[in-house]
VOBA-1610 file (N, C-alpha, C; in pm, whole numbers, padded with zeros to 5 digits, always signed):
BEGIN
Met+00067-00128-00003Met+00005+00000+00001Met+00088+00119-00006Leu+00074+00217-00091Leu+00121+00356-00104Leu+00035+00469-00045Ile+00092+00522+00071Ile+00007+00632+00128Ile+00088+00761+00106Lys+00031+00857+00065Lys+00083+00997+00055Lys+00050+01073+00160Ile+00175+01134+00224Ile+00166+01227+00340Ile+00237+01350+00301His+00169+01484+00322His+00254+01591+00302His+00375+01608+00387Pro+00500+01634+00333Pro+00620+01640+00412Pro+00619+01756+00521Glu+00542+01862+00504Glu+00541+01977+00583Glu+00416+01972+00685Thr+00290+01928+00642Thr+00176+01923+00722Thr+00125+01807+00709Pro+00178+01694+00802Pro+00111+01546+00788Pro-00015+01544+00829Ser-00109+01477+00762Ser-00248+01459+00797Ser-00242+01367+00933Glu-00326+01427+01031Glu-00336+01334+01169Glu-00418+01208+01115Arg-00492+01205+01029Arg-00571+01075+00997Arg-00462+00985+00934Arg-00377+01034+00842Arg-00295+00933+00769Arg-00187+00883+00896Val-00139+00973+00973Val-00041+00928+01072Val-00098+00835+01165Lys-00219+00837+01222Lys-00283+00743+01288Lys-00294+00613+01221Gln-00323+00619+01085Gln-00344+00508+01016Gln-00194+00418+01021Ile-00102+00490+01007Ile+00028+00432+00998Ile+00076+00373+01159Val+00027+00459+01233Val+00050+00408+01385Val-00014+00286+01413Asp-00162+00273+01380Asp-00229+00151+01394Asp-00149+00024+01328Ile-00101+00038+01213Ile-00032-00074+01128Ile+00092-00093+01203Leu+00164-00010+01257Leu+00285-00033+01349Leu+00254-00121+01481Asn+00160-00076+01543Asn+00112-00142+01666Asn+00050-00267+01635Asp+00019-00290+01510Asp-00035-00427+01487Asp+00084-00513+01420Gly+00203-00484+01443Gly+00324-00553+01393Gly+00351-00522+01249Gly+00300-00413+01193Gly+00348-00397+01048Gly+00479-00335+01031Val+00531-00338+00916Val+00672-00289+00864Val+00632-00187+00769Ile+00708-00067+00782Ile+00675+00039+00683Ile+00808+00089+00615Ile+00785+00168+00528Ile+00911+00241+00454Ile+00858+00380+00477Tyr+00953+00462+00528Tyr+00904+00603+00570Tyr+01022+00688+00526Pro+00997+00838+00513Pro+01107+00926+00482Pro+01161+00982+00616Thr+01292+01022+00593Thr+01356+01068+00709Thr+01435+01204+00639Asp+01512+01274+00728Asp+01572+01392+00680Asp+01698+01359+00589Thr+01713+01231+00573Thr+01829+01178+00478Thr+01772+01094+00391Val+01772+00964+00396Val+01714+00866+00296Val+01588+00787+00353Tyr+01529+00717+00262Tyr+01406+00640+00291Tyr+01451+00512+00371Ala+01370+00484+00480Ala+01400+00347+00560Ala+01296+00266+00601Leu+01328+00144+00644Leu+01246+00059+00698Leu+01224+00087+00840Ala+01112+00044+00876Ala+01085+00064+01029Ala+00976-00012+01067Cys+00993-00039+01221Cys+00864-00123+01294Cys+00884-00052+01418Ala+00768-00081+01510Ala+00775-00042+01644Ala+00863-00129+01720Val+00929-00071+01802Val+01051-00135+01895Val+01009-00273+01956Asp+00889-00274+01998Asp+00843-00391+02072Asp+00786-00495+02003Gln+00783-00493+01857Gln+00730-00600+01759Gln+00833-00693+01711Lys+00862-00798+01785Lys+00965-00893+01749Lys+00943-00950+01605Ser+00838-00983+01574Ser+00813-01044+01442Ser+00832-00945+01343Ala+00798-00822+01353Ala+00830-00714+01243Ala+00980-00695+01245Phe+01044-00685+01346Phe+01188-00681+01355Phe+01262-00789+01276Glu+01210-00901+01288Glu+01274-01023+01215Glu+01246-01013+01066Lys+01117-00954+01040Lys+01104-00944+00890Lys+01184-00846+00841Ile+01216-00724+00904Ile+01298-00633+00847Ile+01431-00715+00814Cys+01487-00780+00913Cys+01610-00875+00893Cys+01605-00946+00777Arg+01490-01005+00751Arg+01485-01092+00638Arg+01488-00999+00502Ile+01426-00897+00515Ile+01431-00816+00399Ile+01573-00758+00361Lys+01649-00744+00475Lys+01793-00668+00487Lys+01885-00791+00456Lys+01834-00915+00466Lys+01926-01032+00448Lys+02031-01047+00540Val+02004-01012+00683Val+02083-01027+00784Val+02042-01092+00911Ala+02125-01162+00972Ala+02059-01247+01099Ala+02037-01148+01194Pro+01911-01159+01263Pro+01878-01090+01389Pro+01997-01059+01473Ala+02076-01166+01513Ala+02180-01139+01632Ala+02289-01063+01589Lys+02297-01041+01444Lys+02422-00964+01392Lys+02368-00845+01336Ala+02238-00800+01324Ala+02192-00672+01280Ala+02251-00554+01333Lys+02303-00473+01249Lys+02345-00332+01296Lys+02240-00243+01259Phe+02165-00171+01374Phe+02053-00108+01352Phe+02071+00016+01421Ser+01952+00097+01401Ser+01920+00226+01466Ser+01786+00247+01509Met+01760+00329+01608Met+01624+00357+01648Met+01604+00496+01624Ile+01476+00533+01596Ile+01422+00672+01600Ile+01364+00700+01729Phe+01398+00816+01772Phe+01367+00845+01908Phe+01271+00981+01885Glu+01199+01011+01990Glu+01123+01144+01988Glu+01194+01253+02051Asp+01267+01212+02151Asp+01350+01335+02205Asp+01472+01260+02297Leu+01554+01348+02361Leu+01655+01292+02437Leu+01624+01222+02547Ser+01511+01257+02608Ser+01451+01196+02725Ser+01427+01034+02701Gln+01369+01023+02582Gln+01336+00870+02525Gln+01465+00821+02503Val+01566+00876+02452Val+01695+00816+02415Val+01746+00775+02535Ala+01751+00861+02665Ala+01812+00828+02792Ala+01743+00663+02849Lys+01640+00664+02813Lys+01570+00528+02867Lys+01632+00404+02802Tyr+01669+00415+02690Tyr+01714+00298+02602Tyr+01848+00301+02596Thr+01926+00384+02647Thr+02076+00387+02614Thr+02142+00403+02741Ala+02275+00355+02743Ala+02368+00369+02849Ala+02372+00491+02899Gln+02406+00539+03030Gln+02413+00681+03076Gln+02528+00738+02997Thr+02505+00856+02947Thr+02608+00938+02877Thr+02661+01061+02963Ser+02787+01082+02930Ser+02862+01193+03005Ser+02819+01329+02965Thr+02836+01434+03048Thr+02809+01557+03006Thr+02849+01594+02873Pro+02980+01573+02841Pro+03006+01629+02695Pro+02932+01543+02591Gln+02910+01423+02615Gln+02832+01334+02506Gln+02693+01400+02495Tyr+02614+01432+02616Tyr+02494+01466+02617Tyr+02477+01623+02538Arg+02597+01691+02559Arg+02588+01810+02481Arg+02613+01813+02337Leu+02681+01702+02292Leu+02700+01673+02154Leu+02557+01633+02106Leu+02492+01547+02161Leu+02350+01499+02112Leu+02266+01628+02111Lys+02253+01702+02216Lys+02171+01819+02201Lys+02189+01909+02095Arg+02338+01920+02063Arg+02367+02035+01961Arg+02323+01973+01818His+02342+01861+01800His+02321+01806+01674His+02186+01719+01632Leu+02097+01697+01740Leu+01964+01645+01722Leu+01858+01737+01758Pro+01747+01731+01675Pro+01712+01658+01566Pro+01810+01719+01436Gly+01844+01602+01369Gly+01930+01631+01257Gly+01978+01513+01186Pro+02048+01524+01074Pro+02089+01404+00996Pro+02222+01330+01057Phe+02210+01277+01184Phe+02319+01221+01241Phe+02273+01070+01302Thr+02349+01002+01288Thr+02334+00863+01378Thr+02462+00853+01489Phe+02387+00860+01616Phe+02521+00855+01728Phe+02506+00702+01772Ile+02614+00640+01775Ile+02640+00507+01845Ile+02651+00517+01996Leu+02561+00474+02084Leu+02571+00464+02204Leu+02542+00308+02261Gly+02582+00292+02398Gly+02566+00158+02452Gly+02419+00147+02484Ile+02376+00026+02499Ile+02232-00003+02526Ile+02208-00015+02686Ser+02083+00012+02707Ser+02039-00003+02868Ser+01961-00129+02880Asn+01907-00167+02985Asn+01825-00294+03007Asn+01688-00271+02965Glu+01651-00151+02933Glu+01511-00116+02878Glu+01501-00181+02735Leu+01600-00196+02669Leu+01590-00219+02537Leu+01531-00390+02532Pro+01421-00396+02451Pro+01372-00533+02420Pro+01481-00642+02406Ser+01463-00766+02451Ser+01559-00858+02436Ser+01590-00893+02286His+01489-00902+02189His+01522-00924+02043His+01595-00815+01978Leu+01616-00709+02038Leu+01701-00592+01981Leu+01856-00605+02039Lys+01891-00679+02143Lys+02011-00688+02201Lys+02097-00770+02116Thr+02192-00700+02035Thr+02258-00763+01948Thr+02410-00801+02007Leu+02481-00876+01941Leu+02631-00908+02005Leu+02699-00798+02019Arg+02688-00674+01955Arg+02749-00545+01966Arg+02729-00467+02094Lys+02595-00489+02157Lys+02553-00401+02267Lys+02550-00268+02234Thr+02532-00211+02124Thr+02530-00072+02098Thr+02399-00040+02004Ile+02353+00053+01978Ile+02256+00088+01888Ile+02295+00245+01837Gly+02241+00269+01712Gly+02254+00391+01647Gly+02115+00467+01679Val+02142+00593+01734Val+02045+00694+01785Val+02008+00788+01681Arg+01883+00807+01637Arg+01845+00891+01543Arg+01726+00977+01588Ile+01736+01104+01574Ile+01601+01199+01583Ile+01605+01281+01472Pro+01528+01237+01367Pro+01535+01322+01241Pro+01489+01460+01232Asp+01532+01526+01148Asp+01458+01674+01135Asp+01366+01642+01019His+01269+01575+01045His+01148+01555+00935His+01015+01547+01003Asn+00919+01629+00941Asn+00796+01642+01016Asn+00704+01490+01009Val+00714+01424+00904Val+00657+01302+00883Val+00700+01192+00987Ser+00852+01160+00977Ser+00874+01072+01075Ser+00856+01104+01224Met+00882+01228+01251Met+00845+01286+01398Met+00722+01278+01431Ser+00624+01302+01338Ser+00488+01315+01378Ser+00435+01149+01412Ile+00487+01062+01335Ile+00467+00938+01350Ile+00531+00881+01488Ile+00649+00903+01524Ile+00708+00865+01659Ile+00645+00927+01764Lys+00590+01047+01750Lys+00522+01106+01869Lys+00387+01055+01887Ala+00319+01015+01779Ala+00190+00942+01786Ala+00198+00812+01833Leu+00298+00757+01803Leu+00314+00602+01864Leu+00366+00600+01977Gly+00420+00686+02056Gly+00457+00689+02180Gly+00563+00604+02223Lys+00655+00539+02121Lys+00771+00447+02166Lys+00862+00463+02055Pro+00991+00409+02068Pro+01076+00437+01945Pro+01053+00346+01832Leu+01117+00357+01722Leu+01100+00275+01605Leu+01232+00216+01588Phe+01237+00092+01545Phe+01360+00029+01499Phe+01379+00053+01368Thr+01474+00092+01308Thr+01483+00159+01165Thr+01614+00088+01097Ala+01619+00075+00961Ala+01738+00032+00878Ala+01706+00106+00746Ser+01819+00181+00706Ser+01817+00245+00570Ser+01792+00152+00447Leu+01722+00209+00351Leu+01681+00127+00250Leu+01761+00141+00118Arg+01872+00046+00113Arg+01981+00070+00012Arg+01928+00000-00123Ser+02001+00084-00214Ser+01973+00044-00362Ser+02076-00043-00425Glu+02048-00114-00533Glu+02149-00189-00591Glu+02206-00109-00732Asp+02163+00022-00715Asp+02186+00095-00841Asp+02355+00135-00815Glu+02405+00128-00952Glu+02563+00153-00948Glu+02596+00294-00919Phe+02504+00375-00938Phe+02532+00526-00924Phe+02487+00575-00789His+02372+00530-00734His+02316+00586-00607His+02317+00468-00499Ala+02336+00473-00388Ala+02346+00375-00285Ala+02202+00368-00242Tyr+02122+00462-00246Tyr+02004+00464-00177Tyr+01883+00498-00267Tyr+01759+00452-00252Tyr+01649+00508-00334Tyr+01597+00640-00270Ser+01550+00704-00387Ser+01502+00860-00351Ser+01371+00873-00380Asp+01314+00789-00480Asp+01162+00785-00538Asp+01058+00699-00455Pro+00984+00736-00396Pro+00887+00660-00323Pro+00794+00557-00401Glu+00772+00606-00545Glu+00694+00515-00627Glu+00782+00401-00685Glu+00925+00434-00686Glu+01017+00313-00744Glu+01022+00238-00615Ile+01025+00270-00503Ile+01024+00207-00378Ile+00916+00121-00352His+00800+00166-00394His+00672+00090-00393His+00680-00015-00485Asp+00720+00003-00611Asp+00735-00110-00704Asp+00807-00229-00656Gly+00933-00190-00599Gly+01018-00279-00552Gly+00980-00341-00417Tyr+00933-00288-00321Tyr+00909-00334-00201Tyr+00754-00332-00138Gly+00665-00305-00232Gly+00535-00279-00198Gly+00469-00424-00141Lys+00524-00536-00200Lys+00464-00660-00162Lys+00555-00707-00034Leu+00645-00662-00014Leu+00725-00692+00120Leu+00705-00638+00253Val+00640-00505+00240Val+00613-00424+00359Val+00454-00411+00360Asp+00400-00350+00462Asp+00269-00314+00493Asp+00231-00191+00421Val+00325-00079+00420Val+00310+00047+00380Val+00424+00115+00334Val+00420+00196+00229Val+00535+00271+00171Val+00466+00433+00173Ile+00528+00506+00247Ile+00498+00639+00257Ile+00555+00722+00148Asp+00468+00794+00090Asp+00523+00879-00014Asp+00524+01028+00044Ser+00629+01090+00062Ser+00647+01236+00107Ser+00727+01298+00014Gly+00728+01263-00113Gly+00810+01334-00204Gly+00961+01271-00206Pro+01040+01314-00290Pro+01186+01259-00322Pro+01260+01267-00184Gly+01319+01156-00166Gly+01423+01149-00054Gly+01569+01211-00112Thr+01663+01191-00028Thr+01785+01228-00075Thr+01890+01109-00101Phe+01995+01126-00152Phe+02097+01000-00188Phe+02186+00994-00062Glu+02183+01098+00026Glu+02302+01103+00122Glu+02247+01069+00260Pro+02313+00950+00309Pro+02269+00902+00442Pro+02316+01000+00567Ser+02289+00952+00678Ser+02322+01034+00809Ser+02483+01020+00822Thr+02534+01117+00898Thr+02671+01102+00946Thr+02658+01003+01066Val+02758+00912+01065Val+02754+00837+01193Val+02861+00856+01279Val+02853+00875+01398Val+02933+00898+01509Val+02937+00819+01613Asp+03054+00752+01662Asp+03060+00652+01766Asp+03099+00733+01912Leu+03007+00715+01995Leu+03026+00789+02118Leu+03078+00698+02230Thr+03116+00570+02193Thr+03135+00483+02296Thr+03284+00474+02350Gly+03370+00534+02279Gly+03499+00552+02309Gly+03532+00678+02388Glu+03667+00692+02411Glu+03721+00814+02483Glu+03672+00925+02417Lys+03689+00936+02276Lys+03655+01058+02211Lys+03551+01026+02083Pro+03465+01124+02034Pro+03397+01089+01935Pro+03471+01029+01802Glu+03405+00931+01738Glu+03489+00886+01609Glu+03380+00900+01493Ile+03412+00970+01409Ile+03328+00953+01275Ile+03349+00823+01208Leu+03235+00744+01203Leu+03250+00615+01126Leu+03208+00628+00976Arg+03118+00723+00962Arg+03067+00740+00819Arg+03029+00873+00786Glu+03100+00952+00687Glu+03064+01082+00650Glu+02921+01071+00587Gly+02848+01171+00602Gly+02730+01173+00541Gly+02656+01327+00541Lys+02544+01339+00544Lys+02474+01473+00527Lys+02486+01560+00650Gly+02531+01513+00758Gly+02520+01595+00888Gly+02673+01637+00890Val+02704+01792+00907Val+02843+01830+00936Val+02874+01830+01078Phe+02968+01765+01118Phe+03006+01736+01261Phe+03133+01824+01299
//
């Protein structure tokens, strides 16, 4: 199913429709401030496993990120951050960054990988943030990579629907995405380490 949602003024009715699907164990493809991505509600194990099948990765070895509403929600699911780390998060989020942090015991057991870390995202995008706020809990998320030799990620939601519409419950069309992923910064060491240069300027 392809659902169009305005990128600046998301329809409350459409957002509620997406939230109902997520709470029912659905998998969606949605826009962010970087690239389009797969997502499911954090507490839906079968949906998480479905995303792993789509990505062709074993659940125990999955490298993943979570979309959060705000830093208070981040603190619930991640290990305690230092004051300098918190300031970095506050300075760059919402925005096109993924920050690698240790996990807390609040994370559902099916999301605890061998790495014991997660990527933290708070996108600067009205649609994704409207969904996460209405859902009331984080989203497990994974970028949707393309096999195109020129572009590593999909940007056209109709093309995404053609390729993935039968594999997921909903593809959200909020207009073209970008080809540039988030900047990934590891905060688990003594100093921040940029693991991937992306859209965010660190």
